[in-house]
C-alpha positions as CSV (number, residue, x, y, z in Angstrom):
1,X,-13.6,20.9,-7.9
2,X,-10.0,19.7,-7.9
3,X,-9.4,15.6,-8.0
4,X,-7.5,14.1,-5.3
5,X,-4.5,11.7,-6.1
6,X,-3.9,8.3,-5.0
7,X,-0.6,6.9,-3.5
8,X,0.0,3.8,-5.2
9,X,2.5,1.6,-3.6
10,X,3.4,-2.0,-4.8
11,X,4.6,-3.8,-1.6
12,X,7.5,-5.6,-3.2
13,X,8.9,-2.6,-5.7
14,X,11.8,-0.8,-5.7
15,X,11.7,1.6,-2.2
16,X,10.7,-2.0,-0.6
17,X,13.9,-3.5,-2.0
18,X,16.2,-0.4,-1.1
19,X,14.7,0.8,2.4
20,X,13.8,-2.6,4.4
21,X,17.4,-3.9,3.6
22,X,19.4,-0.5,4.4
23,X,17.2,-0.6,8.2
24,X,18.1,-4.5,8.4
25,X,21.6,-3.6,8.0
26,X,21.4,-0.8,10.5
27,X,20.2,-3.0,12.8
28,X,22.6,-5.8,12.3
29,X,25.7,-3.1,12.9
30,X,23.7,-1.9,16.2
31,X,24.3,-5.8,17.6
32,X,27.8,-5.5,16.8
33,X,30.1,-4.3,19.5
34,X,32.8,-3.7,17.6
35,X,31.6,-0.4,16.3
36,X,30.4,0.7,19.8
37,X,34.4,0.2,21.0
38,X,35.8,1.5,17.4
39,X,33.5,4.6,17.1
40,X,31.9,5.6,20.6
41,X,28.4,6.5,20.3
42,X,27.8,5.0,16.8
43,X,25.8,2.4,17.6
44,X,22.6,4.9,18.9
45,X,23.4,6.5,15.4
46,X,22.8,3.3,13.8
47,X,19.5,2.5,16.0
48,X,18.4,5.8,15.3
49,X,19.0,5.3,11.5
50,X,16.9,1.9,11.5
51,X,14.2,3.4,13.1
52,X,14.0,6.9,10.9
53,X,14.4,4.7,7.6
54,X,11.4,2.3,8.8
55,X,9.2,5.0,10.1
56,X,9.9,6.8,6.6
57,X,8.9,3.5,5.1
58,X,5.9,2.9,6.9
59,X,4.2,5.9,7.4
60,X,2.8,6.5,4.0
61,X,-0.2,4.9,5.3
62,X,-0.7,7.4,7.9
63,X,0.2,10.4,6.0
64,X,-1.7,10.2,3.0
65,X,-5.7,10.0,2.9
66,X,-6.0,7.6,-0.2
67,X,-3.3,4.9,-0.6
68,X,-3.4,1.6,-2.8
69,X,-1.0,-0.8,-1.9
70,X,-0.7,-4.2,-3.4
71,X,1.4,-7.3,-4.3
72,X,0.6,-10.6,-6.3
73,X,-1.3,-12.0,-3.2
74,X,-3.8,-9.3,-2.2
75,X,-4.6,-5.3,-2.1
76,X,-4.9,-2.6,0.7
77,X,-7.0,0.2,0.1
78,X,-7.4,3.2,2.1
79,X,-9.9,5.7,0.6
80,X,-10.6,7.9,3.8
81,X,-10.1,7.5,7.8
82,X,-7.5,6.0,9.7
83,X,-7.7,2.4,8.5
84,X,-7.9,0.5,5.3
85,X,-9.4,-2.5,4.4
86,X,-7.0,-5.4,3.2
87,X,-8.5,-7.9,0.6
88,X,-6.8,-11.0,-0.5
89,X,-7.3,-11.3,-4.7
90,X,-8.4,-15.0,-4.8
91,X,-11.1,-14.5,-2.1
92,X,-12.9,-11.5,-4.2
93,X,-15.9,-12.6,-5.9
94,X,-16.2,-9.0,-7.9
95,X,-15.3,-5.9,-8.2
96,X,-17.3,-2.8,-9.8
97,X,-16.2,0.6,-10.3
98,X,-18.5,3.2,-10.9
99,X,-18.1,7.2,-11.0
100,X,-19.1,7.3,-7.3
101,X,-17.7,4.2,-5.8
102,X,-15.8,0.8,-5.9
103,X,-17.5,-1.9,-4.6
104,X,-15.6,-5.4,-3.8
105,X,-17.7,-8.2,-3.0
106,X,-15.9,-11.4,-1.3
107,X,-16.3,-15.0,-1.9
108,X,-19.2,-15.2,1.0
109,X,-21.0,-12.6,0.3
110,X,-19.1,-9.4,2.5
111,X,-19.4,-6.0,0.3
112,X,-16.9,-3.5,0.6
113,X,-17.8,0.3,-0.8
114,X,-15.2,2.9,-1.1
115,X,-16.1,6.6,-1.9
116,X,-14.1,7.2,-5.2
117,X,-16.1,10.7,-6.3
118,X,-13.1,12.9,-5.8
119,X,-10.5,10.4,-7.0
120,X,-8.8,11.3,-10.6
121,X,-9.8,9.5,-13.6
122,X,-5.9,8.0,-14.3
123,X,-6.2,7.0,-10.3
124,X,-9.4,5.2,-11.1
125,X,-7.9,3.5,-14.3
126,X,-4.9,2.5,-12.5
127,X,-7.4,0.5,-9.8
128,X,-8.8,-0.7,-12.2
129,X,-5.7,-2.2,-14.2
130,X,-4.8,-3.6,-10.8
131,X,-7.9,-5.5,-10.3
132,X,-7.6,-6.7,-13.8
133,X,-4.2,-7.9,-13.8
134,X,-4.4,-9.7,-10.4
135,X,-8.0,-10.6,-10.2
136,X,-9.8,-13.7,-12.1
137,X,-10.5,-12.0,-15.2
138,X,-14.6,-13.7,-15.3
139,X,-15.3,-11.6,-11.7
140,X,-13.9,-8.3,-13.1
141,X,-16.5,-6.1,-13.6
142,X,-15.9,-2.4,-14.9
143,X,-18.8,-0.2,-15.1
144,X,-18.8,2.0,-18.2
145,X,-20.0,4.9,-16.3
146,X,-16.9,6.6,-16.1
């Protein structure tokens, strides 16, 4: 059986630093009447471009089945389904990764389980590295099963 790949997206990564300012520039230029007077219908092209850039940027969470987005404050994990779950690193009490599941226990005992049986080993290790880097080391537990 072929293992599925996970899309990893660092929230403040290169794509965020390029696409979001480009969309903002298009929106600002759309608001300036100078371009509409000078080029005719150029404002509609700018507005369409800004919306298309933002659609491409945010559609990754919709079109991929398994996505892990993170920054230094938290992580958003979507393994199956349409919605992901968001966690703040300082509110995570423990993280356990086994062969079959990723279990995240939050500070007040709320537990979230993700089925990772069909995720490749490299992606499991990368998820473990994200939690190892950003969570408190004493709360991180990687089961030796995988």
